[in-house]
N, C-alpha and C positions, 0 to 999 in steps of 0.2 A: 250187449254185454261187453264187447271189446271196447267200445267208445267209453263206457263208464269206467273201465279199468284204467284207460289212458288218462281220463280226467282226474281220477283219484291219485295216480302217480304224479301228475303235474302239481297237484295241491301239496302232496307230501314233499316234493322237491322245494317248493316255495317256502313251506313251513321250515324245512331244514335250513334253507338259506337264511331265513330271518333269524333262526336260532344262532347259526354260526356268526352272522353279522353282529348280533347282539353280544356274543362272546367277545368278538374282536373289539367292539366299541367299549365294552366293559373293561377289557384289558388295557385298551388305549387310555381310557379315562383314568384308570387306576395308575398307569405309568405316569401320566401327566400330573396327577395329584401327588404321587410320591415324589416326583421330580421337583414340583413346586415346594413341597414340604422340606425336601433336602436343601433346595436353594435358600429357603428361608432360614433353615438351621445354619447353613454355612455363612449366610449374611450376618445372622445374630452372633455366631461364634467369632467371626472376623471383627464385628463391632465390639464384642466383649474383650477380645484380644487387644484391639487398639485401645480400648479403655484402660486395660491393665498396663499397657505400655505407657500411656499418658500418666496414669497414676504413679507408676514407679519412676517417672521422669520428673516429678515434682521435687523440688529441693530448695527450701527456704533456710537462710541463715540469719541470725540476729546480729545487727551491726552495733558496735559500741558507739555512743554510750548506752544504746539499747532503749532506755526510756528517759525522757527529759520532761520535767514538769514545766508547763507554760505559765506565764504570768496570769493573774486573775482577770485582767482585761484584754488578754490576747484574742485577736480576731483570726479565726480559721476561715480562709476564703471559701465562699459557697456553702459554709456549714453553719457558722454562728459565732457568737462571742462567749468566751469563757468568763462569765461574770462571777461574782462571789458565790453563786449557787453551785458552781462546778469546780472540780479539780481536773484540769485537762493535762494529758501527757501525749507527747509525740513518741511513737514507737517506730524504729527504723529497721527494715529488713532488706535483704538482697535475694533475688531469685537466681540461683546458680543452676537451675534445672533447664531442661529442653523445652518446656511448655509453660504457658502462662498459668498463674495460680489465682483462683478465685477464693478469697477468704469469706467464709460464711458465719463464723462465730469465733470469739476470743474469750478465753477463760484465764483468770488470774487467781492464784491461791497463795496467800501470804502467811508468814509466821510472826507471831508477836502482836502485830497490829495490821491495819489495812484490810485486805480482802481475806479475812480469817475464815469466812464461811463460804468462800468461792464466789467471785464476781463473774457474771456472765454478760458479755457485750454483744449486742446485735447491731447490724448496719442500719443507718438511717440517713436520709438526705438532709435533714435539718436537725440541729441540736435542740431537742424538745424535752429531753429527760436524761437523767444519769444512766449509766451502764449502757452507753451506746458508743459506736465508733463511726467515723466519717465514711459514708458509702463511696465517696469519691476516691478513697484509697483502698477500696475493696479488691481491685484487680491489680496484680503485679505482673508486668510483662516479663517474658523470658529475657534474661541478661540484664534486667534493671537492677541498679545498685542504689543503696541508700533510699529506698522507697519509704515514704512517711505515711503512717496510719495514726490518726488522732483519736484518742480515747477520752471519754468523759466519765468521771466519778462524782459522787456527791461531795460537796465542800467539806463534809465531816469526815470523809475517808481519804487518808493520805497513805500512799504506799510506803512501807518502811525501806529506808536506804541506809547508806553508811553514816553512822553518827559521829565517828571520830576520823577526821581526814588524815590522821597520821598512821592509821591502821589499815591493813588490807580490807578490801570489800569482801563481804560474805553473802552468799545467796539467800535472800530473805523472801523472794517472790518467784514462784514458778508460773510461767506464762505458756499457755497452750493455744495454738492457732489451728483451727479446724478448717479444712478446705472442701470445696464442692466435690472433689474426687474421693473424699473419705480419709485423706491423710491427716495426721495430727503432728505438728512440729512443736517441740517443747524447748523452752529456753529458761534460763535463770537470770535474775537481775537482783542486785548489781553483779557484775562479772567478778570472778575470783582470780585476781592476779597478785601473787605474793612476791614482793621484792625481797632481795637477799638470796635468790637462786636464779638459775637460768630459766627464763620464762618466755611467754609469747608477747611480742609487741603486736600492734595492729596497724595494718595498712588499709586505707580506703580503696586500694586497688588502683589509685591514680598515679601514673608515672609520666614524666615529661623529659625531654632531651634538649640540651643546649650545646652549641659548638662555637669555637673560635679558632682563628688562624694561630698556628703554633710555629715556633722557630725550630730549626734543626731538621727540616725535611730533606727528601732525597731528590729534589729538583723536578717534581712532577707538577709544578705550578703552585700558585698561592692557595692557602687553605680557605675553608668555608667559615662563615660567621652567621649564626642564626638571626642576628639583628637585621640581616639583609633579606630575610624571607619577605615575600610580597605582602603578607598580612600582618607582619610584626610592627612595622612602622608606617609612616605616612606614604601614600602612593608616590612613586617616583624617586624615593630616597634609598631604595634597597635593590635586591637582585630580582631577576625575572626567571621565568620558567626556562627560557633559552640558555641561561647561564647555570642551570643546575638547581635552582631553588624552586620548590614546589608547594610549600606551606602557604595557605591562604587564610588561616584562622585570624580573626581580628584581635588587636591588642586590648587587654584589660588589666587593670591594676591588681596587685596582690591583695587578698587571695582570690584568684579567678577560678572559674569552673574548668572542667576538663576540656572544653571546646575552644579555649582561648589561648593566645600567646601572652606570656607574662614577662615583664622586665623586672629582674631582681637586682638590687644594688649589692654588688659583691666587691669588696675592696681587694686591691692587689692584682686585678685583671685589667685587660684592655678596656678603657672607658669606664672602668669600675662597674660593669654590669654584665649580666648574662640574660639572654632572651630564651626562655623555655617555650617550646612548641610541642605539639602532640607527638607521642613516642614512635616516630618512624623516620628513617633516613634512607637515602638511595645508595645502591651499590651497582657499579657498572661492570660490563664485561671487559673493559679496558682500564688499565691503571690511570689513564689520562682523565678520567671523570668518575663521578660518584663520590658521595661524602664519605662512605665507609672506606673506599679506596684511599682517599686523602688522609683518613685517620691512620690507616695501616702504613702509609708512606711517611707519617710523621708531620704532615702539613696542617692537620686539624686536630684539635683537642676536644674530646667529648666529655660532657657532664650529664648526669642523670639525677633526677630527684624523685623520691618516693614520699608520699604524704603519710605520716604516722600519727596516731592518736594515743595519748597516754591513758590506757584503760585500767591502770592499777589504781589502788587507793592511796598512793603516796607520791610525793614529789620525787623526781629523779633528774639527773643530768646526763647528757650524752656527749662523749668526747672521742669516740672511735667507732669504727664499723667497716664492713665490706659489702660488696654486691657481686653476685655471680649469676650471669644469664647464659644460657646455653641453647644451641640449636641441634647439634649432632656431634656425638663423640667428643673430639678435642676442640670443637668450635665453641669457644667461650668468649664472653665479653665480661671482663672483671674490672673492679675498681675499688678504691678505698674512700672512706668518708673524707670529704673536702671541707665540710662545714655544715651548719644547720641555719635555717631561716625560720625565725620565730617571733611571735608577738603580734599585737593588733596592727592593722594597716597603718603605715606602709611596711611594717615589719623590719627586722634587723638581721644582718648576717653575722654569725659567730664562727670563728675558726680557731680559737685558742682560749686560754684561760684569761678572764673567768668565763666559763661556760654558763649559760642561763639555766635556771631551774624550771623544768617542765611541770606544770601543775596538772593534777588529775583532770581528765576530760579535755585538756588542751591538745591542739594539733601542731605539728611543725613539719618543715620540709627537711629531709635528710638528703644532702647533696653529695653525690659520689663523683670523683674524678676517675675517668676510665683510663686504665693502663693501655698505652698505645701499642704495646707489644702483644696485642691480642692474637690468638692462634687460629681464629676462624678461617682465615684465608689459606690455611693448609689444605682445606677441602672446600674450595669456594663454591657457593651455590650457583646453579644455573637457572634459578627461579627465585621468586620472592619467598622468604621464610620468616618465621616468627621465633624470636628468642624468649624463653621463659626462664624464671628462676626466682631467687629470693635475695634479700639483703639482711644484714644484721646490724644491730646497734649495741653499744655497751658504754659504761661509764669508765672503762679502763682505757686510757689513752695509749698512743703509740709507744710512750716511754715505759709503760707498764708499772707506773708508780702507784696507781690506785689499788688499794687492798680489796680483796674479795671478801669483805666482811658482811655484816647484816645490811649494809646499804648498797651492796653490789647489785647491779642490774644489767641484764643482757637479754636480748630478745631477737626473734626472727620475724621478718616481714615478707609475706608473699606479695610479689609485685605483679602488676599487669604486664602484658606482653610488649616486647620491643620489636617493631615490624621493620624488616629490611626489604625495601622495594628494589627488585632487580630491574635494571634498565639496560636494554640491548644497544641503545644508541645514545650518544652524548646529548645532554640537555633534555632528555625525555622525562616525562612524568606520567607514565602509563599507569 
């Protein structure tokens, strides 16, 4: 009997141990499962949060002229030919957001004529039917400016625009751009710009700088001339990195893109020209070197140009204006309108009466002469900095004789940044 009791006690202990082990395993499995589910939840929540951040970071703006109708035989590379069966339009946008934008669909709603029943455009690799847009332009990289998307309408459908060129444009078309993130950006075309009041001018965001030696300096050496930049002219005829010149962009005739040096014929200056290069100059820790140092010492004269498009529905003339760029507090780079460069290549410089008439949709270069008494060196930077700001244009000249009547025009232009590269050693281009 005693042996039987011992055996029963051992069996009970084993059964109890199995039960306890099962409880531990069940709890462990439950904890692992709950932990996995929580990790999945956190991962999904993080993914959704990142998605929301990316969605809120999308920011498309419509660039004037906004829509431009192409010729009936225009060829869109990689897409097709706009034959008599289609009305093709180029739409230009800029991505000012922090992420790339994928366009999934475009809608246009017109009043009076055109897309009066809502036109819906889908992306396609080849132009095979109307109501399509070129898939090659579907993605807009972050920071990309003047991105072109080509749209195709039936030949019988023409979007209504401005009918009287002497009157301001009025919005006749509402354009909706839907993105893969679920955002919808809305624009109106044509743009509403009313002459006769202070209004907005438009800058493509492209600014360039030119400089020449100036008289009346304070004995810190000869000034700089942008024509001597290594990329501006033929090799061997200009400056080198060791002498303080660092621009290497190649020369192209007017109007060149933002990546090139441009020679503009400007009367009344040395050699009757100005070489404009990308918007940055050097600043040294010593007064004996650095282009900005030379400007402050009076040995070099700076010129800046900003590209402006006449987005109004009427002609106007420009005879005055100012520019103001700032980095910090009293650190300003200011200037006044020196002249404008306008017309088909090779273009022409205007600095006095008669000023040219700027037609709707045309662009021109507003050239500003920088005041050498700039205040930025009151608080000199010890690192590279960016100057930001805006410029203005008006048809009221410095004499103030132009009346602010119904033909008066004035506008502001947001300019791209002006980069000051800090150099700790002479002749460096870090």
